VOGU-3710 file (C-alpha; in Angstrom, 3 decimals, decimal comma):
1> xxxxxxxxxx> -37,779/-16,179/-53,164  -34,374/-17,137/-53,542  -33,242/-13,760/-52,846  -35,128/-13,825/-49,794  -33,388/-16,865/-48,571  -30,120/-15,840/-49,440  -30,783/-12,262/-47,512  -32,130/-14,343/-44,444  -28,974/-16,515/-44,333  -26,860/-13,351/-44,486
11> xxxxxxxxxx> -28,732/-11,604/-41,440  -28,080/-15,224/-39,717  -24,856/-15,015/-40,442  -24,192/-11,221/-39,888  -25,715/-11,936/-36,176  -23,596/-15,048/-35,393  -20,488/-13,051/-36,233  -21,846/-9,727/-34,102  -22,837/-12,329/-31,373  -19,263/-13,851/-31,399
21> xxxxxxxxxx> -17,424/-10,708/-31,703  -19,145/-9,417/-28,461  -18,412/-12,309/-26,626  -14,601/-12,026/-27,552  -14,827/-8,328/-26,672  -16,260/-9,150/-23,354  -13,419/-12,271/-22,891  -10,712/-9,703/-23,707  -12,475/-7,450/-20,893  -12,172/-9,846/-18,375
31> xxxxxxxxxx> -8,506/-10,624/-19,493  -7,293/-7,000/-19,428  -5,284/-5,171/-16,915  -8,076/-2,600/-15,955  -10,375/-5,550/-15,287  -7,682/-7,483/-13,062  -6,535/-4,122/-11,148  -10,528/-3,719/-10,570  -11,131/-7,269/-9,305  -8,321/-6,906/-6,795
41> xxxxxxxxxx> -9,155/-3,413/-5,527  -12,956/-4,857/-5,239  -11,948/-7,901/-3,448  -9,469/-6,022/-1,219  -12,322/-3,898/-0,162  -14,658/-6,486/0,774  -12,049/-8,460/2,614  -10,758/-5,237/4,387  -14,470/-4,585/5,498  -15,258/-7,670/7,242
51> xxxxxxxxxx> -11,781/-7,402/8,986  -12,654/-3,698/10,170  -16,381/-4,348/10,891  -16,239/-7,508/12,947  -13,441/-6,003/14,947  -14,764/-2,551/15,637  -18,048/-4,205/16,571  -19,042/-4,131/20,458  -18,390/-7,032/22,150  -21,222/-9,441/22,824
61> xxxxxxxxxx> -22,597/-11,414/25,741  -24,372/-14,775/26,592  -26,661/-13,409/29,000  -30,406/-13,837/30,499  -32,383/-12,753/33,120  -31,134/-13,811/36,371  -27,594/-14,335/35,362  -24,931/-13,195/36,868  -22,467/-9,991/34,618  -19,134/-11,685/34,123
71> xxxxxxxxxx> -17,386/-8,142/34,028  -18,293/-4,544/34,044  -20,359/-3,774/30,973  -20,417/0,123/29,958  -22,820/1,649/27,130  -20,757/2,609/23,782  -23,525/5,220/23,162  -26,368/6,581/24,992  -29,535/4,591/25,334  -32,793/4,745/26,808
81> xxxxxxxxxx> -33,880/2,332/29,602  -37,063/1,233/27,789  -38,232/-0,782/30,537  -38,206/1,660/33,403  -39,537/4,227/31,047  -42,235/2,558/30,028  -43,051/1,701/33,598  -43,299/5,518/34,380  -45,378/6,218/31,349  -47,760/3,697/32,497
91> xxxxxxxxxx> -48,198/4,712/35,830  -48,319/8,528/34,832  -51,125/7,273/32,217  -52,830/5,666/34,693  -52,860/8,176/37,516  -55,079/10,271/34,661  -58,653/10,213/36,539  -61,325/9,919/33,285  -62,958/13,575/32,384  -66,590/13,678/32,348
101> xxxxxxxxxx> -69,069/15,805/30,847  -72,796/16,438/31,297  -75,290/14,459/29,606  -78,650/16,833/29,649  -80,839/14,481/27,685  -79,944/11,619/30,452  -81,331/13,918/33,418  -84,353/15,062/31,492  -85,213/11,442/30,445  -84,724/10,080/34,323
111> xxxxxxxxxx> -87,463/12,873/35,327  -89,559/12,193/32,483  -89,813/8,756/33,640  -90,253/9,452/37,105  -93,132/11,619/36,019  -94,639/9,005/33,474  -94,753/6,604/36,809  -96,677/8,842/38,797  -98,849/10,084/36,037  -99,509/6,456/35,341
121> xxxxxxxxxx> -100,421/5,673/39,036  -102,472/8,683/39,260  -104,615/7,909/36,111  -104,728/4,234/37,293  -106,345/5,414/40,573  -108,679/7,994/38,507  -109,720/5,159/35,902  -110,990/2,835/38,937  -112,745/5,958/40,432  -114,654/6,784/37,387
131> xxxxxxxxxx> -115,275/3,329/36,302  -117,203/3,332/39,804  -119,214/6,668/39,148  -120,382/5,328/35,978  -121,912/2,339/37,292  -123,467/4,211/39,936  -121,312/2,309/42,536  -120,755/3,611/45,808  -119,300/2,753/49,321  -122,594/1,978/49,997
141> xxxxxxxxxx> -123,482/-0,299/47,483  -123,617/-3,813/48,326  -121,436/-5,056/45,446  -118,815/-2,201/46,182  -116,227/-4,572/47,374  -116,660/-6,645/44,234  -117,030/-4,154/41,557  -113,592/-2,580/43,312  -111,775/-5,324/43,290  -112,416/-5,858/39,938
151> xxxxxxxxxx> -111,631/-2,612/38,351  -108,666/-2,577/40,558  -107,574/-5,643/38,960  -108,210/-4,055/35,516  -106,382/-1,056/36,208  -103,303/-3,051/37,897  -103,170/-4,960/34,447  -103,182/-1,819/32,380  -100,841/-0,212/34,702  -98,385/-3,294/34,833
161> xxxxxxxxxx> -98,328/-2,582/31,333  -97,495/0,995/31,104  -95,111/0,546/33,803  -93,298/-2,039/31,663  -92,946/0,543/29,128  -90,640/2,777/31,324  -89,122/-0,456/32,567  -90,357/-0,164/36,158  -91,194/-3,735/36,783  -93,429/-3,982/39,912
171> xxxxxxxxxx> -95,075/-6,978/41,232  -99,360/-6,791/41,302  -99,492/-6,456/45,277  -97,090/-3,620/45,185  -99,089/-2,137/42,352  -102,132/-2,798/44,460  -100,802/-1,393/47,356  -99,535/1,660/45,633  -102,845/2,578/43,952  -104,597/2,039/47,014
181> xxxxxxxxxx> -102,736/4,851/48,730  -104,276/7,898/49,771  -103,113/10,749/47,753  -101,491/12,620/50,477  -99,344/9,732/51,275  -98,770/9,399/47,634  -97,960/13,132/47,111  -95,457/12,650/50,083  -93,836/9,479/48,767  -93,682/11,675/45,389
191> xxxxxxxxxx> -91,935/14,699/46,941  -89,222/12,163/48,725  -88,554/10,180/45,958  -88,232/13,250/43,798  -85,980/15,029/45,758  -83,459/11,946/46,204  -83,511/11,723/42,515  -82,940/15,282/41,853  -79,951/15,089/44,255  -78,184/12,261/42,714
201> xxxxxxxxxx> -78,673/13,853/39,451  -77,166/17,253/40,354  -74,388/15,390/41,837  -73,561/13,659/38,839  -74,155/10,005/37,580  -71,343/8,450/35,804  -71,273/4,834/34,737  -68,841/4,185/37,592  -70,675/5,579/40,275  -73,938/4,365/38,971
211> xxxxxxxxxx> -74,513/1,500/41,352  -73,217/3,631/44,292  -75,865/6,335/43,505  -78,830/3,867/43,426  -77,460/2,244/46,662  -77,378/5,429/48,245  -80,772/6,535/46,826  -82,468/3,412/48,488  -80,433/4,080/51,683  -82,045/7,301/51,819
221> xxxxxxxxxx> -85,584/6,064/51,083  -84,872/3,441/53,977  -84,623/6,007/56,079  -87,571/8,407/55,065  -90,865/8,487/56,743  -92,755/6,445/54,393  -94,470/2,851/54,431  -91,769/0,182/54,011  -93,801/-1,165/50,676  -93,544/2,529/49,583
231> xxxxxxxxxx> -89,871/2,727/50,353  -89,435/-0,689/48,207  -91,356/0,631/45,630  -89,422/3,491/45,611  -85,922/1,479/45,667  -87,295/-0,162/42,532  -88,237/2,870/40,851  -85,009/4,474/41,791  -82,800/1,389/40,195  -85,420/0,933/36,879
241> xxxxxxxxxx> -84,984/5,164/36,114  -81,722/6,347/37,432  -78,906/6,466/34,598  -75,710/8,385/34,227  -76,068/11,686/33,520  -72,372/12,249/33,159  -70,672/10,751/30,646  -66,696/10,139/29,952  -65,077/12,287/27,350  -63,264/9,960/25,951
251> xxxxxxxxxx> -61,300/12,148/23,519  -60,195/14,364/26,315  -59,477/11,675/28,557  -57,467/9,768/25,674  -55,809/13,457/24,990  -55,107/13,774/28,874  -53,414/10,318/29,409  -51,275/10,628/26,087  -50,067/14,045/27,293  -49,292/11,885/30,743
261> xxxxxxxxxx> -47,583/9,166/29,072  -45,386/11,335/27,042  -44,404/13,472/29,592  -43,544/11,093/31,473  -39,775/11,033/32,756  -37,400/8,829/30,567  -34,770/6,896/32,095  -31,430/6,915/30,416  -28,236/5,116/30,473  -25,419/7,692/29,396
271> xxxxxxxxxx> -22,206/6,786/27,316  -19,567/5,018/29,155  -22,044/4,646/32,206  -21,780/1,159/33,488  -24,825/-0,952/32,571  -24,027/-3,836/34,927  -21,179/-4,208/37,499  -19,333/-7,406/37,269  -21,511/-10,055/39,224  -24,800/-8,238/39,612
281> xxxxxxxxxx> -27,848/-10,337/38,663  -29,246/-9,069/34,953  -32,585/-7,786/35,118  -35,287/-7,564/32,752  -34,764/-4,000/31,948  -31,006/-4,444/31,967  -31,085/-7,371/29,522  -33,285/-5,235/27,447  -30,753/-2,011/27,362  -28,159/-5,277/25,946
291> xxxxxxxxxx> -30,629/-6,219/23,329  -31,297/-2,883/22,302  -27,475/-2,031/22,101  -26,764/-5,401/20,341  -24,742/-6,936/22,698  -26,208/-9,766/23,121  -25,411/-13,020/20,940  -28,609/-14,744/21,557  -30,518/-12,043/19,814  -27,731/-10,404/18,074
301> xxxxxxxxxx> -28,775/-8,688/14,412  -26,584/-7,193/12,276  -26,358/-3,670/12,217  -26,546/-2,377/9,034  -25,889/1,385/9,891  -22,667/0,756/11,888  -21,522/-1,471/8,458  -22,624/1,275/6,090  -20,550/4,036/7,977  -17,376/1,700/8,457
311> xxxxxxxxxx> -18,132/0,875/4,565  -18,333/4,598/3,207  -15,242/5,523/5,261  -13,233/2,768/4,069  -14,806/3,570/0,298  -13,396/7,173/0,821  -9,884/6,117/2,368  -9,240/3,756/-0,654  -10,692/6,679/-3,468  -8,016/8,874/-1,520
321> xxxxxxxxxx> -5,150/6,146/-2,090  -6,175/5,779/-5,426  -6,117/9,553/-6,009  -2,586/9,626/-4,471  -1,109/6,820/-6,759  -2,657/8,451/-9,643  -0,711/11,839/-9,488  2,542/10,348/-7,907  2,729/6,375/-8,260  0,901/5,899/-11,680
331> xxxxxxxxxx> 3,618/3,228/-12,488  2,480/1,283/-9,482  -1,026/1,820/-9,725  -1,436/0,398/-13,513  0,885/-2,810/-12,697  -1,235/-5,297/-11,604  1,530/-7,827/-10,274  2,498/-4,421/-7,811  -1,123/-3,632/-6,995  -1,855/-7,203/-5,745
341> xxxxxxxxxx> 1,593/-6,810/-3,894  0,498/-3,532/-2,297  -3,126/-4,909/-1,380  -1,876/-8,255/0,435  0,323/-6,404/2,408  -2,598/-4,193/3,823  -4,488/-7,187/3,964  -1,736/-9,091/6,181  -1,595/-5,850/8,462  -5,455/-5,776/8,945
351> xxxxxxxxxx> -5,616/-9,898/9,690  -2,663/-9,404/12,280  -3,957/-6,507/14,230  -7,499/-8,302/14,009  -5,955/-11,356/15,884  -3,793/-9,747/18,345  -6,659/-7,324/19,266  -9,120/-10,158/19,871  -6,851/-12,081/21,637  -4,822/-9,714/23,973
361> xxxxxxxxxx> -6,053/-7,409/26,828  -6,814/-3,860/26,667  -3,109/-2,149/27,009  -1,229/-4,633/24,864  -2,612/-2,546/21,606  1,225/-1,597/21,804  1,603/-5,093/20,416  -0,151/-4,511/16,942  2,965/-4,655/14,448  1,522/-2,152/11,820
371> xxxxxxxxxx> 5,321/-1,136/10,715  5,602/-4,325/8,627  3,493/-2,775/5,721  5,275/0,570/5,790  8,567/-1,216/5,457  7,414/-3,699/3,033  5,549/-0,918/1,145  9,013/1,585/1,423  11,475/-1,539/0,529  9,639/-2,874/-2,545
381> xxxxxxxxxx> 7,873/0,323/-3,874  8,181/3,803/-2,759  8,917/5,735/0,271  6,242/8,435/-0,202  3,367/5,656/-1,172  4,426/3,664/2,569  4,023/6,868/4,332  0,337/7,093/2,868  -0,387/2,996/3,317  0,943/3,718/6,987
391> xxxxxxxxxx> -1,738/6,716/7,631  -4,884/4,775/6,065  -3,876/1,619/7,768  -3,610/3,389/11,174  -6,988/4,704/10,449  -8,310/1,340/9,682  -6,793/-0,425/12,682  -8,050/2,724/14,626  -11,782/1,711/14,189  -10,946/-1,984/15,911
401> xxxxxxxxxx> -9,087/-0,519/18,619  -12,288/1,627/19,068  -11,341/4,538/21,757  -7,704/3,591/22,266  -5,971/6,846/20,878  -2,572/6,030/22,246  -2,106/3,394/19,452  -3,084/5,991/16,919  -0,051/8,369/17,737  2,671/5,328/18,033
411> xxxxxxxxxx> 1,357/4,025/14,562  1,247/7,312/12,892  4,793/8,433/14,226  6,534/5,218/14,493  5,150/3,838/10,863  6,583/7,187/9,478  9,750/6,332/11,093  9,768/3,065/9,601  9,046/4,000/6,502  12,515/6,306/6,585
421> xxxxxxxxxx> 14,408/4,222/7,863  14,420/1,166/5,636  14,167/3,052/2,258  17,962/3,234/1,673  18,610/0,070/3,255  20,895/-2,275/1,258  21,880/-4,945/3,997  20,169/-6,715/6,448  22,320/-5,605/9,352  21,018/-1,997/8,231
431> xxxxxxxxxx> 17,466/-3,321/8,477  17,981/-4,907/12,050  19,409/-1,744/13,019  16,175/-0,142/12,036  13,783/-2,415/13,996  16,027/-1,857/17,250  15,433/2,013/16,468  11,410/1,972/15,716  11,312/-0,331/19,238  13,187/3,004/20,887
441> xxxxxxxxxx> 11,313/5,534/19,279  7,941/3,291/20,259  9,195/3,511/23,921  9,643/7,193/23,987  6,274/7,634/22,598  4,378/5,148/25,426  6,364/7,032/28,075  5,643/10,305/26,702  1,670/9,183/26,451  1,891/7,753/30,091
451> xxxxxxxxxx> 3,363/11,052/31,697  0,390/13,003/30,003  -2,290/10,465/30,948  -0,521/10,357/34,565  -0,527/6,555/34,149  1,043/4,064/36,618  4,841/3,488/36,268  4,410/-0,219/36,432  1,543/-0,251/33,406  4,026/2,274/31,419
461> xxxxxxxxxx> 6,758/-0,048/31,866  5,153/-2,896/30,804  3,389/-0,975/27,673  7,187/0,243/27,090  8,461/-3,485/26,771  5,574/-4,384/24,365  6,571/-1,531/21,974  10,281/-1,971/22,071  9,645/-5,977/21,203  6,955/-4,827/18,409
471> xxxxxxxxxx> 9,590/-2,960/16,605  12,012/-5,969/16,874  9,169/-8,367/16,058  8,353/-6,306/13,017  11,555/-5,970/11,596  11,558/-10,049/11,897  8,562/-10,123/10,013  9,609/-7,722/7,348  12,902/-9,560/6,917  11,267/-12,936/6,731
481> xxxxxxxxxx> 8,570/-12,233/4,266  10,331/-10,093/1,880  12,012/-13,521/0,182  8,713/-14,855/-0,398  7,348/-11,833/-2,062  10,443/-11,546/-4,067  9,942/-15,225/-5,377  6,628/-15,075/-5,647  5,903/-11,719/-7,384  9,299/-11,623/-9,212
491> xxxxxxxxxx> 9,893/-8,538/-7,425  13,247/-6,864/-7,013  14,359/-5,714/-3,518  17,959/-3,613/-2,481  18,665/-6,795/-0,781  17,668/-9,089/-3,843  19,837/-6,744/-6,086  22,815/-7,218/-3,720  22,396/-11,088/-3,949  22,746/-10,585/-7,661
501> xxxxxxxxxx> 25,330/-8,793/-8,042  27,128/-11,242/-5,864  30,298/-12,428/-8,002  29,120/-15,980/-7,100  26,114/-15,694/-9,055  26,174/-18,548/-11,603  25,664/-16,279/-14,500  28,379/-13,696/-13,664  30,676/-16,566/-12,968  29,606/-17,752/-16,266
511> xxxxxxxxxx> 30,371/-14,965/-17,861  33,910/-14,350/-16,126  34,978/-17,707/-17,625  32,865/-18,052/-20,905  32,950/-14,650/-22,201  35,795/-12,444/-20,049  35,617/-9,408/-22,466  31,853/-9,288/-21,646  32,359/-9,668/-18,328  34,751/-6,784/-17,710
521> xxxxxxxxxx> 32,652/-4,725/-20,489  29,639/-5,240/-17,997  31,832/-4,155/-14,751  32,384/-0,767/-16,400  28,942/-0,324/-17,545  27,767/-1,072/-14,108  30,380/1,717/-12,608  28,970/4,151/-15,289  25,169/3,126/-14,735  25,520/3,189/-11,089
531> xxxxxxxxxx> 26,968/6,856/-10,929  24,808/8,110/-13,784  21,330/6,908/-12,283  22,316/8,398/-8,864  22,833/11,442/-10,090  19,377/11,949/-11,883  17,628/10,331/-8,508  17,117/6,838/-10,074  17,392/3,491/-8,445  21,339/3,457/-8,872
541> xxxxxxxxxx> 21,627/-0,235/-7,456  19,165/-1,452/-9,923  21,092/0,295/-12,573  24,389/-1,416/-11,522  23,055/-4,604/-11,312  21,070/-4,406/-14,640  24,250/-3,767/-16,068  25,916/-6,862/-14,882  23,562/-8,942/-16,620  22,920/-6,693/-20,121
551> xxxxxxxxxx> 24,962/-8,780/-22,181  24,303/-12,684/-20,573  22,956/-13,026/-24,362  26,417/-13,220/-25,499  27,324/-16,344/-23,322  25,664/-18,423/-26,459  28,115/-16,926/-28,569  30,725/-15,426/-27,153  33,129/-15,586/-29,699  31,004/-13,694/-31,943
561> xxxxxxxxxx> 31,485/-10,310/-30,119  34,548/-8,362/-30,270  35,795/-8,097/-26,564  35,864/-11,539/-26,512  37,903/-11,983/-30,133  41,668/-13,089/-29,636  42,147/-14,309/-33,014  40,124/-14,186/-36,049  37,084/-12,446/-36,506  34,175/-14,980/-37,610
571> xxxxxxxxxx> 32,142/-12,016/-38,906  34,818/-11,989/-41,738  32,978/-14,895/-43,607  29,348/-14,097/-42,528  27,243/-11,675/-44,777  26,385/-8,535/-43,411  22,680/-9,846/-42,506  23,620/-12,968/-40,937  26,220/-11,124/-38,844  23,311/-8,863/-38,008
581> xxxxxxxxxx> 21,149/-11,601/-37,093  24,015/-13,401/-34,858  24,617/-9,739/-32,836  20,915/-8,906/-32,154  19,782/-12,099/-30,973  21,865/-11,618/-27,801  19,003/-9,936/-26,762  16,348/-12,713/-26,882  19,281/-15,260/-25,665  20,019/-12,760/-22,712
591> xxxxxxxxxx> 16,145/-13,108/-21,936  15,670/-16,718/-21,934  18,605/-17,186/-19,572  17,552/-15,128/-17,311  13,906/-17,072/-17,581  16,233/-20,200/-16,476  17,919/-18,166/-13,794  14,686/-16,891/-12,801  16,143/-13,254/-13,185  13,932/-10,636/-11,784
601> xxxxxxxxxx> 11,514/-8,805/-14,052  13,065/-5,437/-14,011  16,614/-6,970/-14,752  15,071/-8,627/-17,902  13,448/-5,297/-18,776  17,008/-3,926/-18,829  18,229/-6,799/-20,800  15,715/-6,420/-23,508  15,780/-2,570/-23,574  19,481/-2,014/-23,542
611> xxxxxxxxxx> 19,556/-1,407/-27,095  16,265/-0,426/-28,064  15,454/-0,110/-31,584  19,063/1,384/-32,693  20,766/0,628/-35,864  23,718/-1,735/-36,183  25,585/0,495/-38,033  28,556/-1,136/-39,141  26,780/-4,078/-40,302  24,630/-1,579/-41,859
621> xxxxxxxxxx> 27,527/0,096/-44,100  29,148/-3,097/-44,698  25,782/-4,285/-46,594  25,263/-0,781/-48,469  28,825/-1,466/-49,510  28,410/-5,062/-50,405  25,164/-4,330/-52,336  22,961/-1,968/-53,809  22,729/0,665/-51,400  19,594/1,791/-52,101
631> xxxxxxxxxx> 17,897/-1,476/-51,608  19,308/-2,019/-48,267  16,267/-1,221/-45,792  17,587/-0,116/-42,242  14,942/-2,023/-40,677  16,780/-5,332/-41,213  19,507/-3,674/-39,601  17,659/-2,638/-36,154  17,432/-4,235/-32,809  13,808/-5,455/-32,411
641> xxxxxxxxxx> 13,521/-3,212/-29,435  11,588/-2,261/-27,257  13,056/1,222/-26,336  13,759/1,987/-23,004  10,832/2,583/-20,576  12,654/3,481/-17,338  15,407/5,797/-16,265  17,409/2,698/-15,127  17,458/1,246/-18,521  18,115/4,323/-20,682
651> xxxxxxxxxx> 21,030/4,712/-18,474  22,365/1,624/-19,436  21,670/1,789/-23,002  23,873/5,150/-22,655  26,507/3,526/-20,593  27,037/0,522/-22,600  27,274/2,737/-26,317  29,707/5,016/-24,222  32,057/2,506/-22,502  32,665/0,898/-25,610
661> xxxxxxxxxx> 33,249/3,895/-27,799  35,723/5,069/-25,242  37,476/2,005/-24,912  37,883/1,961/-28,743  39,414/5,501/-29,007  42,868/5,989/-29,882  43,505/9,084/-28,421  41,873/9,605/-24,952  41,625/13,012/-23,838  39,213/14,275/-21,432
671> xxxxxxxxxx> 38,068/16,841/-24,110  37,602/14,049/-26,619  36,093/11,986/-24,330  33,496/14,269/-23,284  32,558/15,597/-26,927  32,418/11,609/-27,884  29,968/11,016/-24,823  27,883/14,168/-25,824  27,781/13,335/-29,261  26,679/9,117/-28,175
681> xxxxxxxxxx> 23,879/10,559/-25,999  22,577/13,013/-28,852  22,232/10,445/-31,527  20,295/8,356/-29,163  17,871/10,987/-28,324  17,722/12,237/-32,182  16,846/8,887/-32,997  14,188/8,523/-30,564  15,642/5,771/-28,329  14,794/8,084/-24,999
691> xxxxxxxxxx> 11,002/8,891/-26,092  9,540/6,549/-23,729  11,361/7,110/-20,422  11,052/9,841/-18,341  15,006/11,747/-18,810  14,909/15,325/-19,302  17,442/17,290/-20,999  18,905/18,504/-17,341  18,907/14,750/-16,726  20,823/13,984/-19,951
701> xxxxxxxxxx> 23,588/16,762/-18,541  23,767/15,028/-15,582  24,324/11,765/-16,727  27,107/13,285/-19,328  28,894/14,597/-16,582  28,941/11,749/-14,138  30,040/9,549/-16,908  33,066/12,151/-17,501  33,672/11,978/-13,730  33,758/7,895/-13,897
711> xxxxxxxxxx> 36,336/7,878/-17,245  38,167/10,675/-16,054  39,569/8,728/-13,384  39,747/5,134/-15,263  41,500/7,007/-18,440  43,984/9,456/-16,760  46,965/9,749/-17,873  49,931/7,352/-17,115  53,478/7,146/-16,954  54,768/4,799/-20,134
721> xxxxxxxxxx> 57,173/2,226/-18,689  59,434/0,606/-21,668  59,945/-2,836/-21,776  63,133/-4,177/-20,173  64,704/-5,279/-23,260  63,805/-2,377/-25,082  65,662/0,024/-22,696  68,980/-2,110/-22,847  68,655/-2,193/-26,305  68,053/1,761/-26,689
731> xxxxxxxxxx> 64,849/0,697/-28,312  61,380/2,765/-28,452  58,748/0,351/-26,661  55,671/-0,706/-28,999  52,482/1,008/-28,554  50,214/-0,709/-26,231  47,232/-1,641/-28,194  43,788/-1,768/-26,779  41,642/-5,221/-27,859  38,907/-2,932/-28,942
741> xxxxxxxxxx> 40,886/-0,309/-31,222  40,486/-2,952/-34,112  36,746/-1,628/-33,997  37,735/1,833/-35,197  39,514/0,389/-38,462  35,970/-1,562/-39,503  34,740/1,945/-40,151  37,150/2,724/-42,952  35,124/0,382/-45,105  32,812/3,429/-45,855
751> xxxxxxxxxx> 35,667/5,859/-45,223  33,098/7,461/-42,780  34,943/8,188/-39,313  31,530/9,255/-37,651  30,338/5,829/-38,086  29,341/4,009/-34,687  32,069/1,644/-33,843  30,118/-0,368/-31,203  29,137/-3,590/-32,560  27,823/-5,089/-29,465
//
């Protein structure tokens, strides 16, 4: 029992752990960058769909029957005028006469009833004669009249019942008159009545003309050579026994009517045909057309097929953008911050376009400032991506523009120009010039399109002015938006980098005043990094500014770094481990200062990565000399990293090492400088410090050559000028010693002249 309880407790505990583990995984996923990027994309697509669908939907009108149309309303597509078409179909259907067929049974039934009528009459007459004979009554008998009346009454009663069976209802007086007629008179009556009935049956009697046929037969009897009483009896007989002998073939008639209905002419309104002219009275059929086109506010309905088409196109375009970025801009695609900025820029452009198109007249489409997006993307991210974004936005806004294709040409051409014009702009004056150029290109495109379409000069002139102002306004918006994006998303632009490179920046001024050696070292590293980065196609300005700030952490303890020491070296009184801790701490100190002064993330990345995980060689060798060499671990004397992940950070790392090492060289010849540069680059490569960046061996060779160009100019040969006193006394002037040459002497601790002398 105890074992069972323990097992249940264990299972319960395991299930709780499993549940908490699953919950933790879900929470971790929702916090992951993958989910954040996915959410950003979905929200962007939904917002874009709402904007585009609302703008692309046709304009709706508030109209009813009898109202005047506020303007010319044209059909956005071919549409059937259902009211007019239905009227045509009903008229064609009603024009079809009923199709009839013979009912032989009805004719036979009529003739049978006719014969029965006279059979019953003849029988009644014979019954009277037979009864008189059986009783021996003749005309000469005294009671002849009395017996005759009695027999006639009995015959009338029987005949009345028999005639009732064939629905011939005659009064007893008429029946007495009938049976009392002479045979010749009855025969004549019979022949005339039969002829009239046969003629009616032959002509055909339908339900519709039955009454007419009865009236015609009665009229014919009235004109016959008969006694009036027989005429009346004949009329009652005709009315009683005549019935339709031609029945309507409902199936055939329905088929004929259906064919006539379907073959009736359809009234259509063609695409772009005017449905209602301005001030035209709205009729029932025109109102129905507007309703079918979903152009009425009062009977508006959501067009799901229209929306689905736009949504599918939007999904395909979004997928195309993702594919492009995956192949050519993976860094932006997998960076949540930059993805948000990209989506935000596109949404701003779509929103502005939607607002302007909804307010301004038709030919003012050239006022839509679509150039803001490609310019911002080109400045903040990538030139090629800016071109793709411009193309996608042009397609999206063209939906809102409907059939106004002139905008498509201007946006596609001028938008691409705008991306190129601002891609290398590092001054606001160049951006302003770009706005003027874009406006001018707009004017050229508008004039060309006007000539193609044979437009009016006045219209072309107005559109040209609008297009030119569009270029100016777009660049004004771009310049105005840039600072907000830079500060909100911690982005770096050429303009921002130029601001950071200003010597009046607080951190730069502090370096100059508090750590002058580090300041001059950083300037030299900036020169090297800029030229080298430009040689490999990287962001040269970012490398220069990153180099200016890469050692700002030394401001915390400037005296512990060789380039700032004018007297004693404080490291002489510290252990190697403590010195290493002080030296490597300038990375974290630099990040803290960068956060405090709101330095952008790309600069902070260079600060963190410019030493990677390199070994502080001098203090490592010092520790090995002071302790048991085998007990000293290199891991305790390495920077914490991470290693450089970008070309710019890697170049700053190499420039930092090269500048310090070359400055410390006692004998600076071109061959020795180049050998040292290539050795330092190879050491970094062998140490794995360049594994995470995208530098190639060709890039490393280009970097080495770029370093040589800069250093050859800086350390070129100079004439030595002896001191005045030494010249006067014919004395040899003392050697000019570089402040960093003392670092070379520290290598003698182990006797290894190949040791790395950079303790920065």
